N, C-alpha and C positions, 0 to 999 in steps of 0.2 A: 538344228533347224532354227533359224533366227526369225524374229518378227519383222515384217515389212513396215517401213516407216511411211506414213501417209502425211503429207503436210505441204507447206509452202516455204519458199525461201523468203525469210523476213526482209532481206535486203531488197528483193524485187518488189515486195509490197510497199516498203517505205519509199522506194524510188517512184513507184506508180502514184502513190499518195502525194508525194512532193510535186510530181508533174501535173497532177490534177489541180493542186493549189496554185501552181505557177500559171496554169492555163487561164485562170481567172484574172491574172494581172494584165493580160493583153486586152481584156474587154474595156471598152470606154466606160467612164463613169456615167451613171444614169443622168446626172445633172447636165453633163456635156452633150449627151445625145438629145436631150430635151430642148436645147437651145435652137431657136429658129429666128430668122430675121428676113424681111423682104421689104419691098417698096411700100411705103405708107400712102394711104389715101386712094389707092386704086381698088375698087370693089372686088374684082376678080383676084387680084393679088392677096387681098385680105382673106378671101374665102380659101384660097390655096394655103395661105399661111396658117389659118385655123386648122385645116385638115392635116397639114404637116405637123403642127404642134401636137395635135391629138395623137397622130401616128408616132411621133417622137416620144411622147409620154408613155404610150403603150410599149414601145421598144425599150425605153429606159426601165420600165417595170419588169419586162421579160429578162433583160440583161441582169437586173438585180436578183431575180428569182433563179436564173441559171447559175449565177455566181454562188448563191447560197446553196443550191443543190449540189454543185460540184464539190464545194468544200465539205458539205455534209456527207456525201458519198465517199470522199477521200478519207474522212475520219472514221466512217463506218467500216471501210475496207481495212484500215489499219487495225481497228478493234477486233474485227472478225479474224484477221490473220493471227493476232496475238492469242485469241481464244483457241484457235485451231492448233497453234504451236504448243500451247499448254496442254490441250487434250491429247495431242500426239505424244508428248513426253510422258503423260500419265499412262496412256495405253502401252507405250513401249516398256515402261517400268513394270506394269502389271504382267505383260507378256513375259518379261524376263523372270519375274517371280514364279509364274506358272510353269515355265520351262524348267526352272530349278526344282520345283515340286515334283514334276513328272519324272525328271531324271532321278531324284531321290527315291521316288516310289519304284521306279524300274530297278534301281540298285538293290533296294530292300527285297524285292521279289526274286532277283537273281540270287541273293544271299540265302533267302529262305529255301529256294529250290536246291541250291548246292548243299545246304544243311540236310535237307530231306534225303538227298541222294547218299549222303555220308552216314545217315542214321542207320544203326543196325536193325535188321528185321526182327520181329518178335521171335524169341526162342534161339537166337544166335548170339554168340559172344562178340562184342566189338573188338576189332583189331587195334593194336597200338597205333598203326598207321592212320586209321580213321579218326582216332581220338586226337592225334596231333594235328591232322588236317582240319578237323572241325574247330579245334581251339584256335588255330591260326586264322581261320575264316571269320570267327566271331570277333576277333580283335580288330577287324577291318571296319566294322560298322558299330557305332555306338548307338544304343537305343535308349 
């Protein structure tokens, strides 16, 4: 009975992290988004230009926050995947040790039961056959 491995493929996580980082490269720089120009000297145009400049500033700030969050999440994703892989390896190692201990205990019990079956009952003489069988059985397990 083998332990099941729970985890992630680190290559997939690294690839996803890289794609998240690359996705921010396609975003325009906040300074570029904030640039606005229009006709000077026309009141309506100046009002629209101010509103556009305000909206562009807000958009630039959002682009900057979005870029920061994407990079932050990509790094967090990679760190979580590394911790999960380390935990998975630790659990697999522990499961392997426990399986070995259970198998050893089962073998000890089987040997004990075999020795009990071979032991003479009180008041009877042990046969030479039983002595040789018991001696060979005890040679199998070192205690």
